[in-house]
N, C-alpha and C positions, 0 to 999 in steps of 0.2 A: 383199182386207182386209191392213191394214196388219199388220206385226208387233205394234208397239204396241197394236191390237187385242185379235189375238188372244193377247196375255200377260193382259191386261186380264181378257176372256174363262174362259182358264183358272185363273186366281184366285179369280175367282169360284165354278165348279164348283167347286174345290178346298174353297173353303169350304163348299161346301154339302153338299158330301160328309164333311165334319167334322163338319158340326153333327148330320147323320144319323146317321153312328154313336155321336154323343156323343149321342144321343136312345135311337134304338133297340139297346138291350142286349143281348149273347147270352144266348141263352135258358138259364133257369136250373130244375133241378125245383126243385117245392114244396119240396120235403121231403130235406135233404142226405144224401149217404151216409153208411150208417155208417162209422165209422174204425177200426175194430176189430173188427165182425164180419164171420167168412167166409161168403159162400153159397154151399149147390151150385150148381151149374150150372145144376138141374134141384131144386126140390122132394121129397123124398122120404116116397117112402109105406111105412107104416112094417107090418113082419109084422105079422097076424095075432098078438094076446094073449092069453091066457087066468092068468094072475095072482092072486095077492091081495094088498090092501094091511093096514096094519098092524092094520087092527082085524079081520081075519081075513076081509075079503068080497070074494069074488069080483069080478075087474072084467076088463074087455075094452079095447078103444080105443076105447071110448066115453068113456075117463075122459080123453080130450084132448078132445076136442068142446067148442067153444063157449068154451075156455080158449087164453089163450097159457101153455106150459110152459117153464119153466126145467130140461132134464133132467139130472142128474147120474148118472155109474156109480159105483157103489163098495159098501164092507160096512162095516160096523160094527165090526169087529177092526182095520178100519186104522191104523196108527198115526199117520201124517201128511195126506196129500194132502185125507182124505175130512172128518177135523174141522176142517182148515183152510179148504177151500171148503165148508161147511156153514156155520160160524161167517161167514163173509164174508159169503153168501148172507142169513142170516140178517140180519143188520146194514141189509143196502140192501133186504131184502125190502120194511116198509114205505112207503119210496122206490116202489118199483116198484108197489104197489098204487095210488099215486096217480098214473097215466101214465092220462090220458085216454084210455079203449078202449071199446066195449059189449061185448068183451070181458075177465074177469078176469085177471089172472097169477095162477099157480100155480106152486110148486117140485117136482119129480118128485124124489126117490132111490130108484133103482133099487138094490136089491141083487143084487150078483153071487155070493154065500156061501150060498144056501138052506140048506146044512148045517148053519150056525153060528145063520143068523139069522131067527128066528121070528119073529113077525107081532107077537110081544110085545115081543121083544126092539125090533124096530122101531121100534115103540108108542115108548117111551123113549128111543133114539135121538132122533128126530123131532123130540120134543119138547122135548129139550135145546135145540133150536137154534130150533122155532118150532111150534109147537100146528096151524099149519095146512098146515104144508107134508108131502105127502102120500109114502108110502115104498112101494114095491112088490116084490116076490119070485115067483121061481116056481119049480119045476124045468129043469134045465141046456138040455133038449130045446124050452122056450118059451127060454128066457132069450138061447141062442145065435142065433136067428134075428134078433129084437127087436135085441139091437145092434147086430147086422150090418147089419143096414135104418134103425140112426140114424148109421152111418158110423164106429162107435166099434170096441172088443175087447176082449176078458178072457180071462184064463187062469190056474189054477191054479198058482201056480208050485211047488210042492212033495206031497210028499203028503200027505192030510189026517187020517192016522195021528198028525201031527206035531198038537195041538189048535193050535198057533201059528202055523200055515201060514199064509203072505202069498199075497194074490191081484193079479194083475200088471194093470193095467186102466186105459182112457185117463182121462185129467183133464180133457178138454174138458166144458164145456158147452153140448148142443143145445137151439138155440129150435126150438118143435113148434108151428104154429099153430092157429089156432080147426077146421083142416078135418081135425086128427092128419097133418098131415105136416111132415118134418124138412125144417126151412129152409135150415140150415148151423149154423155154430157158434161160441163163444168159445174160442179156442185157449190152453193157457196159456202164463205168460210164463215164458222159461226165463232166469233170471237164475244167473251163478257163483254158488257158495257159498248160491243158495236153493231153498225145495220151487218146483217146476216147479204151480204152479196156477194157475187161469181170476183174472182180477184183476175182484172184483165193480163197483167202480168204473168200468172200462170197460162191463160190460154194465148197470149205473145209466145209463149217458153213451146206451147205444146201444141199446138197446132201445127205448125212442121214437122213433127214428126207424128202426127195422125195421119199427113198428107202423103206423107213420108214411104210409113208403112203400105198406104191404100195400092200407091204406086207397086209397091213390092207382092200385092196379094194375085 
């Protein structure tokens, strides 16, 4: 076969390959990967809890069953991060409720200051941001293992003899799936000169993707 024919055949093969590449695109997942949410390597099973909510009703882990939960750790006497995060979640909550899912979205505030945060005080606190929010608290013996299982932490920073004592705590917002497992978290944004809080707009953007990926798995 002459060199000229080989060149023509090579050109035809190259054109065919190019057309095939143009038609057969690389596989793309049906749901994009969340941009801001950080998945845990594996879903975390939560420690068993026996807590009370803002109505002074005893609750266990079934409080998470059948719902998507955005869980935030804090205390009502917190001077900055807690009210800022709660207010931010309150602003995007109507949008979060519109996410298409068989399981509703709930915001859960877990107080790690049971000494001061009575159910009555918690009821008043969460109602200020949104009356549909859930607030939980309990003894430290219950709270410590539960918080650890969420991948979070807290510590009483000083003597509780001081009525204005502070509590150090994680500022992430954890996503708990309808099976009651922690999938991951939205970590705070660290900007010099500003509070390190989780961005609710990032949550509103990524939560539909998290739910969509969950459905497709």
